[in-house]
VEXKOLTOR-680232 format. One record per atom (N, C-alpha, C): residue in three letters; x, y, z. Coordinates in steps of 0.05 Angstrom, whole numbers, plus 5000, padded with zeros to 4 digits. Atoms other than C-alpha are relative to their C-alpha. Layout:
BEGIN
AlaXYZ
...
This chain:
BEGIN
Met498550215013
Met525042018715
Met499249745015
Lys500650264989
Lys523041288725
Lys502549834999
Arg497850194999
Arg528040748745
Arg498949725004
Tyr500850284998
Tyr527440008737
Tyr502549835003
Ser497850194996
Ser532039438761
Ser499349734989
Phe500550265011
Phe532838768728
Phe502649844999
Ser497750175003
Ser537538178721
Ser500249914971
Val499550105027
Val540737938656
Val502049775001
Asp498150235003
Asp544137278639
Asp499849914971
Ile500050065028
Ile545637238565
Ile502849904993
Ser497450115008
Ser551136788538
Ser501350174978
Tyr498549865020
Tyr556537078493
Tyr498949944972
His500950085027
His554136678433
His497250114994
Thr502749905004
Thr546836878443
Thr500050304995
Phe499949715004
Phe548637618449
Phe501150074973
Leu498949945027
Leu552737598385
Leu497949984979
Gln502250025019
Gln546537368348
Gln498350265001
His501549754997
His542837978376
His501550234987
Tyr498449775010
Tyr548538448359
Tyr500449994970
Ser499550025029
Ser549638178289
Ser497550064983
Gly502449925015
Gly542538368270
Gly497849805000
Ala502150204999
Ala538637728282
Ala497650115016
Ala502149864984
Ala534838128334
Ala501350265010
Ser498849744992
Ser536038858348
Ser499350095028
Ala500949924973
Ala532738868417
Ala500249765019
Val499950204979
Val533238488482
Val497650065018
Leu502449974983
Leu526938368523
Leu500749915028
Val499450064972
Val527738388599
Val497550055017
Tyr502149964981
Tyr522938358658
Tyr501150135025
Thr499149864977
Thr523838848714
Thr499349855026
Asp500750124974
Asp523538658788
Asp497050035006
Glu502949954996
Glu516438938787
Glu498349844981
Gly501550165019
Gly514438478730
Gly499450144974
Leu500549855025
Leu514339008675
Leu501949894978
Arg498450095023
Arg516838808606
Arg501250244987
Leu498649785014
Leu522139268576
Leu501549894976
Gln498550075025
Gln525039238506
Gln502350204998
Leu497649835002
Leu532139508503
Leu501549954974
Pro498350055023
Pro536439618442
Pro502549835008
Ala497750184993
Ala541739068441
Ala502650165000
Ser497549845000
Ser547039598425
Ser500650135026
Arg499549874974
Arg546039918494
Arg501249815020
Leu498850204982
Leu548239268527
Leu502949934992
Arg497350075010
Arg554639198486
Arg502350075019
Pro497849944982
Pro559139568536
Pro500449815023
Phe499950184978
Phe557539038587
Phe500749714992
Leu499450275011
Leu559438438543
Leu502849925009
Ser497450124992
Ser565037988570
Ser500249734986
Gln499750265013
Gln567637308549
Gln497949805008
Val502250184991
Val562036968588
Val497350104991
Gly502649885009
Gly556637428559
Gly499450255016
Ile500949774984
Ile552537938596
Ile498549885024
Arg501250114975
Arg550937758668
Arg500150225021
Gly500049824977
Gly548838168728
Gly497450145004
Arg502349834993
Arg544038668757
Arg500450274987
Phe499849745015
Phe542439298718
Phe497750185010
Arg502049804994
Arg538539938729
Arg499750174974
Val500549835023
Val535340318672
Val498350245009
Ser501649764995
Ser532741038676
Ser498850094974
Val501449915023
Val527541288628
Val498850275004
Thr501249744999
Thr524741968612
Thr497049975004
Pro503050014997
Pro517342148624
Pro498749894974
Glu501150105025
Glu516341958550
Glu500849714996
Asn499150285000
Asn519241258566
Asn502349964980
Arg497650035016
Arg525641378526
Arg502349945018
Leu497750084984
Leu531941048551
Leu501950235004
Glu498249784993
Glu536241558587
Glu502749895009
Met497550104989
Met541441138624
Met499749705007
Leu499950284993
Leu543340408633
Leu502649965015
Glu497650054984
Glu548140208688
Glu499949735013
Lys499850254986
Lys550639568718
Lys500450065030
Ile499949944971
Ile549439558793
Ile501149765016
Ala498850234985
Ala552038858812
Ala500849794980
């Protein structure tokens, strides 16, 4: 299993555009500089009144399928 860490800072208004269907994915860059495309729906549990902010860790299977997404800070 591979793990990647990254930071996210998306305002509430911007995320609602993603969630409403304007864009179904969120593009993030890991600490190693890799580009990951995550389904916007997987970030919804972390949405607050200010948006989505913080440090996250994603775990992927050997086939590069999203297995787990967790907030670490």
